[in-house]
C-alpha positions in Angstrom: 86.5 70.7 81.1 86.0 69.3 84.4 89.6 67.8 85.1 90.1 72.1 84.7 87.9 72.7 87.4 88.7 69.8 90.0 92.7 70.8 89.4 91.8 74.7 90.1 89.2 73.6 93.3 92.4 71.5 94.3 94.8 74.6 93.8 92.4 76.6 96.2 92.1 73.7 99.1 94.0 74.1 101.7 96.4 71.6 102.8 95.7 68.7 105.6 93.7 70.0 108.4 94.6 74.0 107.2 90.9 74.3 107.5 87.9 74.1 109.7 84.8 71.7 109.9 82.4 74.5 108.0 84.2 76.9 106.5 84.5 77.5 102.7 87.1 77.0 101.1 87.1 79.8 99.3 86.0 82.7 100.3 85.3 86.2 98.5 84.5 89.5 100.0 81.3 91.6 99.3 83.1 93.1 96.2 84.7 89.7 94.9 88.2 89.9 96.4 89.8 86.8 96.9 90.2 85.9 101.1 93.4 83.9 101.7 93.0 80.8 103.7 95.3 81.7 106.5 98.4 79.9 107.1 99.3 79.7 111.0 97.9 80.5 114.3 97.5 84.5 115.1 97.3 87.8 112.9 100.0 90.0 111.9 100.1 93.1 110.7 100.1 93.9 106.6 102.7 96.1 105.9 100.6 98.9 104.2 96.7 100.2 106.1 94.9 102.4 104.7 94.6 103.9 108.1 98.5 104.9 108.8 98.1 104.3 112.5 95.4 101.8 112.9 96.9 98.1 111.5 95.2 95.9 109.1 95.8 92.3 109.5 97.2 90.9 107.1 94.6 88.9 104.4 92.0 91.5 105.1 90.0 93.7 102.3 88.7 96.8 102.5 85.1 96.7 101.2 86.2 100.3 98.8 82.6 100.3 98.3 80.9 100.4 101.5 84.0 102.9 102.9 84.5 106.8 103.3 87.0 108.9 104.6 87.5 112.7 105.0 88.0 115.3 107.8 86.0 117.3 109.9 87.1 120.4 111.8 88.3 118.8 114.7 88.8 115.6 113.6 89.4 112.8 110.8 85.9 110.8 109.9 86.8 107.6 108.9 84.4 104.9 107.9 86.0 101.9 106.2 85.1 98.0 106.1 87.4 95.3 105.4 87.1 91.3 105.4 89.1 88.7 106.1 89.9 85.0 107.8 90.1 85.1 111.4 87.3 84.6 115.0 86.4 87.4 116.2 88.5 87.0 119.4 91.5 86.7 117.6 90.6 90.3 116.0 89.8 92.2 119.8 93.9 90.3 121.2 95.0 91.7 118.0 93.9 95.2 118.2 94.7 95.4 122.1 98.0 94.3 121.5 98.4 97.1 118.7 96.5 99.8 119.3 98.9 101.4 121.9 102.3 100.9 119.3 100.3 103.7 117.1 99.3 106.1 120.2 96.0 105.4 121.0 95.3 104.7 124.6 92.2 101.5 124.9 89.0 103.0 126.5 87.5 99.4 126.5 86.0 96.3 124.9 82.4 94.8 124.5 81.8 91.7 123.4 77.9 90.8 122.9 79.0 87.1 121.4 81.9 85.2 120.6 80.9 86.2 117.3 80.4 89.6 117.7 82.5 92.8 119.6 84.4 95.9 119.8 87.1 97.7 120.5 87.2 101.4 121.3 90.4 104.0 121.4 90.8 107.8 122.1 93.9 110.0 120.8 94.5 113.6 121.5 90.6 114.8 120.3 89.8 111.4 117.9 87.8 108.3 119.1 88.0 105.0 117.7 85.8 101.9 117.6 86.3 98.8 115.2 83.8 96.1 115.6 83.6 92.6 114.5 81.3 90.0 113.8 81.9 86.7 112.4 80.2 83.1 110.0 82.2 80.8 110.4 85.7 81.6 109.9 85.2 84.8 108.0 85.4 88.4 109.7 83.8 91.1 108.4 84.8 94.5 110.7 84.3 98.1 110.6 86.7 100.5 111.8 84.8 104.4 112.5 87.1 107.3 113.9 85.6 110.4 114.3 85.9 113.1 117.0 85.8 111.5 120.4 82.7 112.3 121.7 80.7 111.4 118.6 81.9 107.5 119.1 79.7 105.8 122.0 83.1 104.4 124.0 83.5 100.9 125.4 83.3 99.9 128.8 87.4 98.9 130.3 85.4 96.7 132.1 84.4 93.5 129.6 86.8 90.9 128.8 88.3 90.2 125.3 87.2 86.7 125.3 
């Protein structure tokens, strides 16, 4: 029994140098989905995103129990939550370089700390807010879409990190 536990732990532990000190070897999302270890620098788009015009990085999982979406009279109403392995500055850079490819116009970024930031954008009558926070290399991210006047837009002059 002890041998199989050691073997399975070794299988899930990343290779030499792939893990930063203090990062958990195995991480689970709030709803117990495995958050895969990163395999290289940077973030790339997942092939499929629950929100077609808002990309999600590979390895991020949706926390379904905390997410909802629908349609209001003038815009979609989306409140999705995701978890994955990334640092907040990496997430802000990821969205800075991708939102425009999906028709969004970035309004600004607010960086509260190295471990907490948000980016906002507009597209027609819709506003978008993506907020992220970290503990170690585990990121929690909220994606909110609603009428543009219902989203508190970030200031455009804040640096991404």
